[in-house]
GUTI-613327 format. One line per 2 residues: number of its first residue (from 1); their letters; for each residue x, y, z of C-alpha. Coordinates in Angstrom, 2 decimals, decimal comma. Example, Ala and Ser with C-alpha at 12.3 -4.5 7.8 and 13.67 -1.06 7.14 Angstrom:
REM residues 2
1	as	12,30:-4,50:7,80; 13,67:-1,06:7,14
REM end
This chain:
REM residues 408
1	xx	-0,06:0,13:0,05; 2,93:2,26:0,76
3	xx	3,97:1,91:-2,98; 0,77:2,57:-4,07
5	xx	0,55:6,03:-2,31; 4,05:6,95:-3,59
7	xx	3,34:6,19:-7,05; -0,15:7,92:-6,71
9	xx	1,85:11,00:-5,40; 4,05:10,75:-8,33
11	xx	1,28:10,48:-10,98; 0,12:13,66:-9,58
13	xx	3,09:15,67:-10,62; 2,14:17,83:-13,36
15	xx	5,44:18,11:-14,93; 6,11:15,17:-17,64
17	xx	10,34:15,42:-16,70; 9,65:15,62:-13,03
19	xx	7,27:12,87:-13,11; 9,55:10,71:-15,32
21	xx	12,53:11,29:-12,88; 10,79:10,52:-9,87
23	xx	9,41:7,07:-11,54; 12,86:6,17:-12,20
25	xx	14,20:6,97:-8,67; 11,36:5,03:-7,27
27	xx	11,79:1,82:-9,54; 15,76:2,09:-8,76
29	xx	14,66:1,38:-4,96; 12,16:-1,27:-5,87
31	xx	14,82:-3,55:-7,99; 17,20:-3,72:-4,94
33	xx	17,45:-6,25:-2,18; 14,24:-8,51:-2,92
35	xx	13,76:-12,04:-3,42; 12,34:-12,83:-7,04
37	xx	8,87:-13,77:-5,77; 8,32:-10,00:-3,70
39	xx	10,02:-8,46:-6,61; 7,56:-9,86:-9,02
41	xx	4,65:-8,76:-6,82; 6,24:-5,29:-6,44
43	xx	6,95:-4,74:-10,28; 3,33:-5,76:-10,94
45	xx	2,19:-3,00:-8,78; 4,60:-0,77:-10,03
47	xx	3,38:-1,39:-13,88; -0,14:-1,02:-12,87
49	xx	0,12:2,41:-10,77; 2,67:4,14:-12,84
51	xx	3,17:2,63:-16,47; -0,75:1,85:-16,85
53	xx	-2,03:5,17:-15,05; -4,41:6,98:-17,00
55	xx	-2,20:10,10:-16,97; 0,67:7,79:-18,73
57	xx	-1,43:6,52:-21,18; -3,16:9,63:-23,21
59	xx	-2,27:12,70:-24,37; 1,24:14,08:-23,86
61	xx	1,62:11,91:-20,83; 1,63:8,94:-23,22
63	xx	5,06:9,90:-23,90; 6,09:9,09:-20,15
65	xx	4,18:5,90:-20,36; 6,34:4,71:-23,49
67	xx	9,59:5,70:-22,09; 8,68:4,01:-18,67
69	xx	7,97:0,92:-20,69; 11,52:0,77:-22,15
71	xx	13,27:2,06:-19,06; 11,50:-1,02:-16,76
73	xx	12,90:-3,43:-19,70; 16,47:-1,97:-19,39
75	xx	16,55:-2,03:-15,71; 15,15:-5,58:-15,79
77	xx	18,11:-6,45:-18,42; 20,65:-4,93:-16,16
79	xx	19,81:-6,59:-12,88; 20,18:-9,64:-14,83
81	xx	23,89:-9,31:-15,81; 24,57:-8,96:-12,41
83	xx	25,64:-12,15:-10,62; 24,64:-11,50:-6,97
85	xx	21,17:-10,01:-8,07; 17,94:-11,93:-7,56
87	xx	17,15:-11,50:-11,24; 20,25:-13,24:-12,45
89	xx	18,17:-16,45:-12,17; 17,04:-17,03:-15,83
91	xx	14,65:-19,56:-14,89; 12,68:-17,43:-12,55
93	xx	13,09:-14,60:-14,50; 10,91:-16,28:-17,27
95	xx	8,85:-18,30:-14,94; 7,94:-15,56:-12,18
97	xx	8,45:-12,02:-13,31; 8,07:-11,66:-16,92
99	xx	4,59:-13,54:-17,04; 3,17:-11,11:-14,46
101	xx	4,55:-8,03:-16,42; 4,30:-8,82:-19,98
103	xx	0,39:-9,62:-20,01; -0,06:-6,48:-18,15
105	xx	1,64:-4,47:-20,85; -0,09:-6,01:-23,84
107	xx	-3,35:-4,96:-22,40; -2,29:-1,51:-23,83
109	xx	-0,52:-3,19:-27,24; -2,17:-0,19:-29,26
111	xx	-0,04:2,30:-27,02; 3,35:0,96:-27,36
113	xx	3,38:-2,51:-29,52; 6,83:-1,41:-30,80
115	xx	8,30:-0,94:-27,55; 7,33:-4,72:-26,54
117	xx	9,24:-5,93:-29,46; 12,17:-5,49:-27,20
119	xx	10,28:-7,27:-24,21; 9,76:-10,18:-26,55
121	xx	12,89:-10,58:-28,22; 14,56:-10,73:-24,66
123	xx	11,90:-12,90:-23,34; 12,68:-15,33:-26,28
125	xx	16,26:-14,83:-25,86; 16,00:-15,95:-22,07
127	xx	13,78:-19,17:-23,05; 16,27:-20,09:-25,97
129	xx	19,11:-20,23:-23,30; 16,85:-22,63:-21,33
131	xx	16,17:-24,88:-24,59; 12,46:-23,94:-24,14
133	xx	12,49:-23,18:-28,12; 8,61:-23,83:-28,53
135	xx	7,67:-20,87:-26,26; 10,31:-18,96:-27,38
137	xx	8,98:-18,94:-30,92; 5,43:-18,43:-29,95
139	xx	6,62:-15,32:-28,24; 8,17:-13,87:-30,97
141	xx	5,15:-14,93:-33,34; 3,35:-12,17:-31,46
143	xx	5,45:-9,39:-32,98; 3,68:-7,93:-35,85
145	xx	5,61:-6,49:-38,90; 4,28:-3,05:-38,25
147	xx	5,53:-3,01:-34,54; 8,85:-4,57:-35,67
149	xx	9,61:-2,01:-38,40; 8,85:0,65:-35,89
151	xx	10,88:-0,67:-33,05; 14,40:0,58:-32,53
153	xx	17,21:-2,26:-32,97; 14,83:-5,09:-34,48
155	xx	14,31:-5,86:-38,28; 11,41:-7,91:-39,64
157	xx	13,40:-10,29:-42,07; 15,74:-11,13:-39,17
159	xx	12,96:-11,80:-36,64; 11,14:-14,15:-39,28
161	xx	14,38:-16,38:-39,67; 14,89:-16,66:-36,00
163	xx	11,18:-17,81:-35,52; 12,16:-20,46:-38,17
165	xx	15,18:-21,58:-36,33; 13,20:-21,66:-33,25
167	xx	10,86:-24,05:-34,79; 13,09:-26,08:-36,27
169	xx	15,00:-26,43:-32,64; 12,08:-27,18:-30,95
171	xx	11,48:-30,07:-33,58; 8,33:-29,03:-35,10
173	xx	8,72:-28,93:-39,05; 5,16:-28,23:-39,68
175	xx	5,43:-24,98:-37,78; 8,81:-24,37:-39,18
177	xx	7,44:-24,48:-42,77; 4,68:-22,27:-41,94
179	xx	7,12:-19,42:-40,57; 9,72:-20,24:-43,41
181	xx	6,92:-19,05:-45,91; 6,61:-15,56:-43,82
183	xx	10,57:-15,53:-43,71; 10,66:-15,93:-47,39
185	xx	8,56:-12,97:-48,18; 10,11:-10,99:-45,45
187	xx	13,70:-11,58:-46,89; 13,56:-10,21:-50,06
189	xx	14,14:-6,61:-48,34; 17,28:-8,16:-47,21
191	xx	19,00:-9,58:-50,01; 22,29:-7,56:-49,39
193	xx	22,42:-9,37:-46,10; 24,47:-12,25:-46,72
195	xx	24,55:-14,03:-43,05; 20,92:-13,44:-42,96
197	xx	20,47:-15,44:-46,18; 22,94:-17,72:-44,95
199	xx	20,58:-18,71:-42,31; 17,61:-18,57:-44,35
201	xx	19,18:-21,16:-46,68; 20,49:-23,46:-43,85
203	xx	16,46:-23,30:-42,51; 15,11:-24,34:-46,07
205	xx	18,11:-26,96:-46,68; 16,90:-28,71:-43,07
207	xx	13,27:-28,33:-44,09; 13,62:-29,89:-47,90
209	xx	15,60:-32,81:-46,03; 12,55:-33,59:-43,77
211	xx	10,17:-33,51:-46,86; 12,34:-35,90:-48,59
213	xx	13,23:-33,54:-51,17; 16,74:-34,51:-50,90
215	xx	18,00:-33,17:-54,40; 16,63:-30,08:-53,50
217	xx	18,48:-30,24:-49,85; 21,73:-31,12:-51,44
219	xx	21,65:-28,38:-54,08; 20,93:-25,83:-51,15
221	xx	23,63:-27,40:-49,16; 26,09:-27,14:-51,64
223	xx	25,33:-23,17:-52,54; 25,82:-22,74:-48,70
225	xx	29,23:-24,97:-49,11; 30,53:-21,70:-51,33
227	xx	29,66:-18,95:-48,91; 31,85:-16,79:-47,95
229	xx	30,14:-16,14:-44,68; 30,93:-19,70:-43,69
231	xx	34,26:-20,83:-42,67; 36,54:-23,21:-44,37
233	xx	35,36:-25,78:-41,72; 31,71:-24,86:-42,05
235	xx	32,13:-25,01:-45,84; 33,46:-28,37:-45,45
237	xx	30,38:-29,69:-43,19; 27,81:-28,16:-45,61
239	xx	29,46:-30,19:-48,68; 29,52:-33,41:-46,72
241	xx	25,72:-32,83:-45,92; 25,13:-31,73:-49,72
243	xx	26,70:-35,64:-50,24; 24,69:-37,28:-47,64
245	xx	21,08:-35,65:-48,82; 22,27:-36,37:-52,72
247	xx	22,99:-40,14:-51,42; 19,79:-40,31:-50,00
249	xx	17,91:-39,34:-53,00; 15,88:-41,21:-55,30
251	xx	17,57:-42,24:-58,58; 17,31:-39,22:-61,16
253	xx	19,81:-37,27:-63,68; 19,93:-34,70:-60,96
255	xx	21,13:-37,00:-58,43; 23,63:-38,37:-60,94
257	xx	24,94:-34,85:-61,57; 25,20:-33,84:-57,99
259	xx	26,97:-37,11:-56,88; 29,51:-36,67:-59,57
261	xx	30,38:-32,97:-58,63; 30,58:-33,95:-55,15
263	xx	32,85:-36,93:-55,77; 35,33:-34,68:-57,50
265	xx	35,29:-32,14:-54,46; 38,76:-32,23:-53,16
267	xx	37,04:-32,60:-49,46; 35,24:-35,76:-50,49
269	xx	38,48:-37,98:-49,50; 38,12:-36,91:-45,89
271	xx	34,54:-38,19:-45,57; 34,05:-41,51:-43,79
273	xx	31,54:-42,42:-46,87; 33,95:-41,51:-49,83
275	xx	34,16:-44,87:-51,30; 30,31:-45,05:-51,16
277	xx	30,07:-42,06:-52,70; 32,46:-42,63:-55,60
279	xx	30,76:-45,96:-56,28; 27,08:-44,31:-56,29
281	xx	28,67:-41,62:-58,74; 29,73:-44,17:-60,93
283	xx	26,37:-46,04:-61,13; 27,53:-49,19:-59,08
285	xx	25,70:-51,21:-56,28; 26,86:-50,29:-52,83
287	xx	28,88:-52,94:-50,79; 27,57:-53,82:-47,08
289	xx	30,21:-51,76:-45,73; 29,20:-48,84:-47,72
291	xx	25,74:-49,06:-46,59; 26,67:-49,39:-42,92
293	xx	28,95:-46,37:-42,87; 25,87:-44,45:-44,89
295	xx	23,52:-45,45:-42,43; 25,69:-44,35:-39,66
297	xx	25,99:-40,94:-41,28; 22,41:-40,81:-42,12
299	xx	21,35:-41,59:-38,63; 22,99:-38,49:-37,29
301	xx	20,97:-36,48:-40,22; 17,74:-37,69:-38,41
303	xx	16,30:-38,41:-41,74; 12,46:-39,13:-41,62
305	xx	10,72:-42,45:-42,23; 10,00:-43,26:-46,00
307	xx	8,19:-45,83:-48,46; 7,95:-49,48:-48,03
309	xx	8,26:-49,35:-44,36; 11,97:-48,65:-44,84
311	xx	13,92:-45,55:-43,59; 15,11:-42,81:-46,18
313	xx	18,34:-44,09:-45,86; 17,54:-47,92:-46,66
315	xx	15,38:-46,65:-49,67; 17,86:-44,88:-51,12
317	xx	20,21:-47,71:-51,21; 17,68:-50,30:-52,36
319	xx	16,45:-47,95:-55,23; 20,10:-47,08:-56,18
321	xx	21,04:-50,92:-56,09; 17,73:-51,62:-58,65
323	xx	18,95:-48,96:-61,00; 22,30:-50,13:-60,74
325	xx	21,59:-53,64:-61,79; 19,07:-52,33:-64,50
327	xx	22,47:-51,51:-66,03; 23,70:-54,61:-65,80
329	xx	20,99:-57,16:-66,61; 17,91:-57,62:-69,28
331	xx	16,02:-59,94:-66,85; 16,01:-60,84:-63,49
333	xx	13,83:-62,82:-61,41; 11,43:-60,83:-59,04
335	xx	12,55:-63,14:-55,92; 16,48:-62,45:-56,66
337	xx	16,22:-58,98:-57,24; 13,94:-58,42:-54,03
339	xx	16,51:-60,28:-51,94; 19,31:-57,93:-53,80
341	xx	17,27:-54,70:-52,76; 16,49:-56,14:-49,24
343	xx	12,67:-56,02:-49,77; 9,71:-58,29:-49,81
345	xx	8,40:-59,41:-53,11; 5,42:-56,77:-53,13
347	xx	7,42:-53,91:-51,75; 9,99:-54,78:-54,47
349	xx	7,27:-54,63:-56,99; 5,91:-51,22:-55,73
351	xx	9,63:-49,85:-56,02; 10,03:-51,16:-59,55
353	xx	6,64:-49,59:-60,73; 7,37:-46,43:-59,09
355	xx	10,95:-46,27:-60,64; 9,19:-47,14:-63,89
357	xx	6,78:-44,36:-63,47; 9,49:-42,05:-62,77
359	xx	11,22:-42,91:-65,89; 14,40:-44,06:-64,03
361	xx	14,78:-47,37:-65,40; 15,52:-48,26:-69,05
363	xx	12,88:-47,46:-71,76; 10,64:-50,11:-72,10
365	xx	11,20:-51,89:-68,76; 8,33:-53,64:-67,62
367	xx	7,09:-56,32:-64,70; 5,85:-59,73:-65,98
369	xx	3,65:-60,60:-62,96; 2,86:-63,91:-64,58
371	xx	6,48:-65,08:-64,95; 7,54:-62,99:-62,10
373	xx	10,33:-61,82:-63,77; 11,37:-58,03:-64,10
375	xx	12,41:-56,71:-67,57; 14,93:-54,10:-67,77
377	xx	14,54:-52,27:-71,23; 14,10:-53,46:-74,77
379	xx	17,12:-55,12:-75,11; 19,00:-52,33:-77,05
381	xx	20,46:-50,92:-73,79; 22,17:-54,33:-73,21
383	xx	23,04:-55,56:-76,63; 22,10:-59,00:-75,83
385	xx	17,97:-58,33:-76,14; 15,47:-59,84:-73,86
387	xx	16,93:-63,00:-72,09; 14,74:-65,43:-70,72
389	xx	14,89:-65,85:-66,91; 15,87:-69,62:-67,13
391	xx	19,09:-68,85:-69,22; 21,54:-70,56:-67,68
393	xx	24,09:-67,85:-68,51; 21,84:-65,36:-66,61
395	xx	21,68:-67,83:-63,84; 25,30:-68,21:-63,50
397	xx	25,96:-64,28:-63,67; 23,19:-63,54:-60,79
399	xx	24,64:-66,74:-58,76; 28,23:-64,95:-59,15
401	xx	26,96:-61,50:-58,14; 25,37:-63,06:-54,95
403	xx	28,53:-64,82:-53,93; 30,67:-61,72:-54,64
405	xx	28,09:-59,74:-52,54; 28,28:-62,28:-49,66
407	xx	31,91:-62,45:-49,79; 32,19:-58,44:-49,62
REM end
């Protein structure tokens, strides 16, 4: 009640400058020497009786109210930096103080929405330190483009990209995708900000990969690997990620081009999957050791589940193997083919049909469901024409391939 009386007396001061000075002096006394719970309650009284007093929310007094909003934030930030101050506790600040003050200030959003941008940015920053990324993203999303543009030390494109980064960190790719659309529209006015463009492209590459658009993700990572905004180590990491995304992509001319370019990269020799990359670029089947190395690297990339009950990594190996066999054989029994691509018969049929529809197998390829064989091409691409599945030459070749595969 003493605080209420003092603040009421200050509100009666007619001079804006004197009133502002009196509020500042009172705030300095409030913020010292209290535990967090008491301080939160005291500051709530201060906000109601000082900042939200009618004399400071209308007419010329509004300038005082706006100044008090920014001054209170400055005092809180300064106190947080002092190691022995109760407000140095980030968790207590986020859980006890800010949740009591910010909603009060938001009741007069129309008066100082631009001043609240700094509050929300700081609150989100503190939550990010606590790894509460979802809460941080939601707080920043409360900022409107108009308020950010009117605020000091804030830029809408940068804030838009930050929201995407927070949703990605929270593991909510759907929300990140929606935020990315907003950021994409905002970033057009910041084309000269190469650092911001880099952050945007990294977010986009991540989301493309989660959508299993691996070729697009690989291309984005390759662009980043040449970015002057990245260190040499970061450029190398982006090139490595580009290779992993390209290897995870379904067979296509674009994938082949990407693999060839990446296989020629001088940095590729240092990657654990360098041999797998070379074999894939040449269209050769991958050995078990190659797939094991790739599986480990893909696992670190958190690739999402894919079709036929396989992970995206296993699917990529199966599709690559099928296409590699299509370049070496004219006719392969379905059961033998399914064993090589590590699928059951039905899933193998589905994969063959999908690759035929995508024109990734030789022209004229088809699946003979009666004879249970897969015919690759019309014979012209192999030079021997169509070969019957019972032909001993094919049986011997496939048996040799099986034996070699097991030995490797």
